[in-house]
GUNU-53599 format. One record per residue: residue number from 1; x, y, z of N, C-alpha, C in turn. Coordinates in pm, 1 decimal. Example, Ala and Ser with C-alpha at 12.3 -4.5 7.8 and 13.67 -1.06 7.14 Angstrom:
pt nr->1 n_x->1319.0 n_y->-569.0 n_z->780.0 ca_x->1230.0 ca_y->-450.0 ca_z->780.0 c_x->1320.0 c_y->-330.0 c_z->780.0 $
pt nr->2 n_x->1285.0 n_y->-225.0 n_z->708.0 ca_x->1367.0 ca_y->-106.0 ca_z->714.0 c_x->1290.0 c_y->3.0 c_z->787.0 $
//
This chain:
pt nr->1 n_x->84.7 n_y->-124.0 n_z->10.2 ca_x->12.7 ca_y->3.7 ca_z->-23.5 c_x->102.4 c_y->126.5 c_z->23.7 $
pt nr->2 n_x->58.8 n_y->231.2 n_z->-94.4 ca_x->128.5 ca_y->340.4 ca_z->-105.8 c_x->115.8 c_y->440.8 c_z->12.8 $
pt nr->3 n_x->205.8 n_y->489.0 n_z->59.3 ca_x->184.4 ca_y->591.1 ca_z->130.1 c_x->171.8 c_y->766.2 c_z->101.8 $
pt nr->4 n_x->100.3 n_y->819.7 n_z->135.2 ca_x->108.1 ca_y->950.6 ca_z->49.7 c_x->198.0 c_y->1074.2 c_z->117.8 $
pt nr->5 n_x->253.9 n_y->1113.1 n_z->79.0 ca_x->403.0 ca_y->1224.9 ca_z->107.0 c_x->320.8 c_y->1365.0 c_z->85.0 $
pt nr->6 n_x->289.3 n_y->1423.1 n_z->169.5 ca_x->246.2 ca_y->1577.3 ca_z->143.5 c_x->351.3 c_y->1685.0 c_z->111.2 $
pt nr->7 n_x->357.8 n_y->1760.0 n_z->17.8 ca_x->458.3 ca_y->1819.5 ca_z->4.7 c_x->405.0 c_y->2010.7 c_z->-40.0 $
pt nr->8 n_x->427.6 n_y->2064.3 n_z->32.0 ca_x->419.1 ca_y->2217.6 ca_z->6.1 c_x->465.7 c_y->2323.7 c_z->-79.3 $
pt nr->9 n_x->513.5 n_y->2255.6 n_z->-206.0 ca_x->635.7 ca_y->2340.5 ca_z->-270.3 c_x->589.3 c_y->2248.9 c_z->-405.0 $
pt nr->10 n_x->634.5 n_y->2327.7 n_z->-546.3 ca_x->629.4 ca_y->2237.3 ca_z->-639.3 c_x->694.4 c_y->2129.5 c_z->-654.9 $
pt nr->11 n_x->809.4 n_y->2066.9 n_z->-622.0 ca_x->847.9 ca_y->1957.5 ca_z->-597.4 c_x->939.8 c_y->1925.2 c_z->-467.0 $
pt nr->12 n_x->1000.3 n_y->1812.7 n_z->-484.2 ca_x->1041.7 ca_y->1753.1 ca_z->-376.4 c_x->1188.7 c_y->1709.1 c_z->-421.4 $
pt nr->13 n_x->1303.6 n_y->1746.7 n_z->-350.9 ca_x->1405.5 ca_y->1634.3 ca_z->-460.7 c_x->1440.6 c_y->1530.3 c_z->-353.3 $
pt nr->14 n_x->1487.3 n_y->1447.0 n_z->-429.8 ca_x->1513.2 ca_y->1270.2 ca_z->-383.8 c_x->1579.0 c_y->1267.9 c_z->-239.1 $
pt nr->15 n_x->1688.3 n_y->1322.5 n_z->-218.2 ca_x->1747.2 ca_y->1354.2 ca_z->-94.2 c_x->1618.5 c_y->1403.9 c_z->8.3 $
pt nr->16 n_x->1538.0 n_y->1537.0 n_z->-1.5 ca_x->1465.0 ca_y->1579.1 ca_z->105.1 c_x->1350.4 c_y->1482.0 c_z->109.5 $
pt nr->17 n_x->1294.2 n_y->1381.6 n_z->21.1 ca_x->1219.6 ca_y->1310.1 ca_z->39.2 c_x->1277.6 c_y->1206.9 c_z->138.4 $
pt nr->18 n_x->1381.3 n_y->1115.8 n_z->111.5 ca_x->1433.1 ca_y->1020.0 ca_z->172.5 c_x->1457.4 c_y->1049.8 c_z->355.5 $
pt nr->19 n_x->1478.4 n_y->1213.5 n_z->369.0 ca_x->1484.6 ca_y->1266.6 ca_z->496.2 c_x->1381.3 c_y->1281.5 c_z->550.4 $
pt nr->20 n_x->1264.7 n_y->1299.6 n_z->453.4 ca_x->1120.6 ca_y->1348.6 ca_z->541.7 c_x->1045.2 c_y->1214.8 c_z->589.9 $
pt nr->21 n_x->1093.6 n_y->1102.4 n_z->481.6 ca_x->1012.5 ca_y->993.5 ca_z->548.2 c_x->1115.9 c_y->869.3 c_z->621.4 $
pt nr->22 n_x->1221.9 n_y->973.2 n_z->695.0 ca_x->1308.9 ca_y->937.2 ca_z->764.5 c_x->1378.2 c_y->797.6 c_z->763.5 $
pt nr->23 n_x->1359.3 n_y->793.4 n_z->596.4 ca_x->1500.0 ca_y->655.4 ca_z->588.8 c_x->1624.3 c_y->721.3 c_z->580.8 $
pt nr->24 n_x->1679.7 n_y->842.8 n_z->634.1 ca_x->1794.4 ca_y->885.0 ca_z->652.7 c_x->1798.5 c_y->969.1 c_z->752.8 $
pt nr->25 n_x->1867.5 n_y->984.6 n_z->835.4 ca_x->1893.4 ca_y->1085.3 ca_z->964.6 c_x->1917.9 c_y->1266.4 c_z->902.0 $
pt nr->26 n_x->1964.3 n_y->1238.4 n_z->785.3 ca_x->2052.5 ca_y->1381.9 ca_z->728.1 c_x->2089.4 c_y->1372.8 c_z->592.1 $
pt nr->27 n_x->2049.8 n_y->1513.5 n_z->527.9 ca_x->2081.0 ca_y->1521.9 ca_z->384.1 c_x->2202.2 c_y->1479.3 c_z->338.5 $
pt nr->28 n_x->2303.9 n_y->1493.2 n_z->431.9 ca_x->2434.2 ca_y->1413.2 ca_z->365.8 c_x->2431.7 c_y->1250.2 c_z->332.8 $
pt nr->29 n_x->2366.6 n_y->1200.4 n_z->410.5 ca_x->2338.8 ca_y->1036.3 ca_z->418.6 c_x->2270.1 c_y->1051.8 c_z->255.0 $
pt nr->30 n_x->2216.8 n_y->1091.4 n_z->221.1 ca_x->2147.4 ca_y->1049.5 ca_z->64.2 c_x->2278.7 c_y->980.3 c_z->-46.0 $
pt nr->31 n_x->2352.9 n_y->1069.9 n_z->-43.9 ca_x->2433.4 ca_y->1032.5 ca_z->-174.5 c_x->2511.3 c_y->867.2 c_z->-133.8 $
pt nr->32 n_x->2518.8 n_y->857.6 n_z->20.5 ca_x->2535.8 ca_y->698.0 ca_z->39.5 c_x->2414.1 c_y->608.3 c_z->19.6 $
pt nr->33 n_x->2326.4 n_y->662.1 n_z->72.7 ca_x->2197.5 ca_y->564.8 ca_z->95.4 c_x->2190.7 c_y->535.9 c_z->-69.8 $
pt nr->34 n_x->2174.9 n_y->626.4 n_z->-172.3 ca_x->2110.9 ca_y->595.9 ca_z->-301.6 c_x->2224.6 c_y->505.6 c_z->-372.3 $
pt nr->35 n_x->2369.7 n_y->506.7 n_z->-325.1 ca_x->2421.9 ca_y->438.4 ca_z->-395.6 c_x->2435.9 c_y->278.9 c_z->-345.4 $
pt nr->36 n_x->2407.0 n_y->271.0 n_z->-227.6 ca_x->2398.9 ca_y->127.7 ca_z->-156.8 c_x->2284.6 c_y->72.0 c_z->-164.8 $
pt nr->37 n_x->2151.4 n_y->142.2 n_z->-202.5 ca_x->2030.8 ca_y->61.2 ca_z->-210.7 c_x->1921.9 c_y->135.6 c_z->-329.7 $
pt nr->38 n_x->1836.6 n_y->47.6 n_z->-368.9 ca_x->1780.2 ca_y->63.2 ca_z->-488.1 c_x->1610.5 c_y->146.7 c_z->-460.8 $
pt nr->39 n_x->1644.6 n_y->255.2 n_z->-547.3 ca_x->1518.2 ca_y->340.5 ca_z->-508.5 c_x->1446.5 c_y->353.1 c_z->-650.6 $
pt nr->40 n_x->1334.3 n_y->326.2 n_z->-652.1 ca_x->1261.5 ca_y->355.2 ca_z->-819.9 c_x->1149.2 c_y->471.5 c_z->-774.1 $
pt nr->41 n_x->1167.4 n_y->570.4 n_z->-894.1 ca_x->1124.2 ca_y->644.7 ca_z->-925.7 c_x->986.5 c_y->644.2 c_z->-1048.7 $
pt nr->42 n_x->879.9 n_y->625.5 n_z->-1026.5 ca_x->762.6 ca_y->584.5 ca_z->-1137.8 c_x->814.0 c_y->465.1 c_z->-1183.5 $
pt nr->43 n_x->864.3 n_y->363.5 n_z->-1136.2 ca_x->922.8 ca_y->208.9 ca_z->-1186.4 c_x->1064.7 c_y->238.9 c_z->-1276.0 $
pt nr->44 n_x->1139.1 n_y->346.9 n_z->-1247.8 ca_x->1248.2 ca_y->356.5 ca_z->-1301.3 c_x->1345.4 c_y->359.8 c_z->-1207.7 $
pt nr->45 n_x->1492.0 n_y->305.1 n_z->-1201.5 ca_x->1559.2 ca_y->327.2 ca_z->-1091.0 c_x->1630.8 c_y->468.4 c_z->-1052.3 $
pt nr->46 n_x->1632.5 n_y->535.6 n_z->-960.0 ca_x->1670.2 ca_y->684.4 ca_z->-962.4 c_x->1809.0 c_y->686.6 c_z->-826.7 $
pt nr->47 n_x->1906.4 n_y->746.0 n_z->-888.5 ca_x->1990.2 ca_y->720.1 ca_z->-795.6 c_x->2060.3 c_y->909.5 c_z->-774.8 $
pt nr->48 n_x->2024.9 n_y->991.2 n_z->-831.6 ca_x->2031.0 ca_y->1132.3 ca_z->-828.0 c_x->1978.9 c_y->1185.7 c_z->-707.4 $
pt nr->49 n_x->2050.2 n_y->1250.7 n_z->-603.6 ca_x->1955.3 ca_y->1298.2 ca_z->-499.1 c_x->1901.9 c_y->1433.8 c_z->-509.3 $
pt nr->50 n_x->1974.5 n_y->1493.9 n_z->-637.9 ca_x->1880.7 ca_y->1618.1 ca_z->-651.6 c_x->1782.3 c_y->1625.2 c_z->-775.5 $
pt nr->51 n_x->1768.2 n_y->1474.3 n_z->-775.5 ca_x->1618.7 ca_y->1478.0 ca_z->-890.3 c_x->1486.0 c_y->1518.1 c_z->-827.1 $
pt nr->52 n_x->1403.7 n_y->1623.2 n_z->-893.9 ca_x->1300.2 ca_y->1692.3 ca_z->-837.9 c_x->1196.7 c_y->1577.1 c_z->-891.6 $
pt nr->53 n_x->1106.7 n_y->1572.2 n_z->-775.3 ca_x->1012.5 ca_y->1471.5 ca_z->-792.1 c_x->847.8 c_y->1565.4 c_z->-781.0 $
pt nr->54 n_x->780.9 n_y->1561.3 n_z->-821.0 ca_x->663.9 ca_y->1605.9 ca_z->-885.4 c_x->544.8 c_y->1537.9 c_z->-799.0 $
pt nr->55 n_x->419.7 n_y->1621.1 n_z->-795.4 ca_x->308.2 ca_y->1542.0 ca_z->-743.3 c_x->251.9 c_y->1481.0 c_z->-839.6 $
pt nr->56 n_x->238.6 n_y->1317.2 n_z->-793.3 ca_x->169.2 ca_y->1225.3 ca_z->-878.8 c_x->262.3 c_y->1130.7 c_z->-877.3 $
pt nr->57 n_x->387.0 n_y->1150.2 n_z->-869.7 ca_x->500.0 ca_y->1072.7 ca_z->-843.4 c_x->511.6 c_y->978.5 c_z->-765.7 $
pt nr->58 n_x->546.4 n_y->817.2 n_z->-784.6 ca_x->560.1 ca_y->732.2 ca_z->-656.2 c_x->718.9 c_y->682.8 c_z->-689.7 $
pt nr->59 n_x->762.2 n_y->692.8 n_z->-527.0 ca_x->890.5 ca_y->635.1 ca_z->-512.8 c_x->849.0 c_y->515.8 c_z->-437.1 $
pt nr->60 n_x->931.1 n_y->431.9 n_z->-480.6 ca_x->918.9 ca_y->300.1 ca_z->-425.0 c_x->1067.9 c_y->277.7 c_z->-343.9 $
pt nr->61 n_x->1036.1 n_y->222.4 n_z->-230.6 ca_x->1196.9 ca_y->193.7 ca_z->-198.8 c_x->1193.0 c_y->9.1 c_z->-113.5 $
pt nr->62 n_x->1263.1 n_y->-45.4 n_z->-185.5 ca_x->1226.6 ca_y->-197.8 ca_z->-160.2 c_x->1269.6 c_y->-223.2 c_z->23.4 $
pt nr->63 n_x->1186.8 n_y->-291.5 n_z->80.0 ca_x->1213.9 ca_y->-323.0 ca_z->234.9 c_x->1164.8 c_y->-182.8 c_z->316.4 $
pt nr->64 n_x->1134.8 n_y->-87.1 n_z->243.9 ca_x->1072.7 ca_y->32.6 ca_z->326.6 c_x->945.4 c_y->37.9 c_z->273.5 $
pt nr->65 n_x->920.5 n_y->93.9 n_z->165.1 ca_x->742.5 ca_y->61.5 ca_z->119.8 c_x->772.6 c_y->185.8 c_z->-45.4 $
pt nr->66 n_x->613.0 n_y->205.3 n_z->-17.8 ca_x->572.2 ca_y->269.5 ca_z->-182.0 c_x->506.2 c_y->416.3 c_z->-127.2 $
pt nr->67 n_x->581.3 n_y->554.6 n_z->-166.8 ca_x->503.3 ca_y->656.4 ca_z->-156.3 c_x->483.6 c_y->737.8 c_z->-251.1 $
pt nr->68 n_x->351.2 n_y->816.0 n_z->-269.9 ca_x->272.0 ca_y->853.7 ca_z->-378.7 c_x->270.6 c_y->1014.1 c_z->-296.1 $
pt nr->69 n_x->356.1 n_y->1094.9 n_z->-401.1 ca_x->374.7 ca_y->1252.1 ca_z->-378.9 c_x->254.4 c_y->1295.8 c_z->-387.2 $
pt nr->70 n_x->213.7 n_y->1404.7 n_z->-331.2 ca_x->87.0 ca_y->1465.6 ca_z->-352.3 c_x->153.6 c_y->1617.2 c_z->-328.9 $
pt nr->71 n_x->64.3 n_y->1692.0 n_z->-368.2 ca_x->73.7 ca_y->1867.4 ca_z->-331.6 c_x->-27.3 c_y->1896.5 c_z->-184.1 $
pt nr->72 n_x->15.6 n_y->1953.6 n_z->-91.9 ca_x->-64.1 ca_y->2014.4 ca_z->-18.1 c_x->-163.4 c_y->2148.1 c_z->-50.0 $
pt nr->73 n_x->-129.8 n_y->2201.0 n_z->-151.5 ca_x->-201.2 ca_y->2316.3 ca_z->-221.0 c_x->-308.4 c_y->2271.9 c_z->-245.2 $
pt nr->74 n_x->-418.1 n_y->2340.0 n_z->-231.8 ca_x->-560.3 ca_y->2313.9 ca_z->-271.8 c_x->-591.1 c_y->2440.2 c_z->-328.6 $
pt nr->75 n_x->-640.3 n_y->2372.0 n_z->-500.3 ca_x->-692.4 ca_y->2463.8 ca_z->-553.3 c_x->-855.8 c_y->2501.0 c_z->-576.6 $
pt nr->76 n_x->-833.7 n_y->2637.1 n_z->-575.5 ca_x->-996.7 ca_y->2653.3 ca_z->-591.2 c_x->-986.5 c_y->2704.8 c_z->-722.7 $
pt nr->77 n_x->-1156.0 n_y->2738.8 n_z->-742.3 ca_x->-1166.1 ca_y->2749.9 ca_z->-855.7 c_x->-1139.2 c_y->2918.6 c_z->-933.2 $
pt nr->78 n_x->-1167.3 n_y->3028.9 n_z->-812.9 ca_x->-1094.0 ca_y->3135.8 ca_z->-814.2 c_x->-940.7 c_y->3123.9 c_z->-872.1 $
pt nr->79 n_x->-851.8 n_y->3064.9 n_z->-826.5 ca_x->-704.1 ca_y->3087.7 ca_z->-874.9 c_x->-701.0 c_y->3030.2 c_z->-996.4 $
pt nr->80 n_x->-817.3 n_y->2943.6 n_z->-1087.3 ca_x->-796.5 ca_y->2894.8 ca_z->-1181.4 c_x->-825.0 c_y->3013.5 c_z->-1299.0 $
//
């Protein structure tokens, strides 16, 4: 089952996402983690900590889980 990850900006980097979901304890660990573990972004292997992840994307980390990125922002008809 996918867990929702809410972001309040246009995108989140993969390194920040790993820290946000408590896979790593600091941003500096992202490079090491991505070199040692498989991370899938929309079913493709991704190892760039600076990769921008937008709402609607799915990040899968074997033995950790699947995460669906969603925007916290709610769009009203007036904003359209």
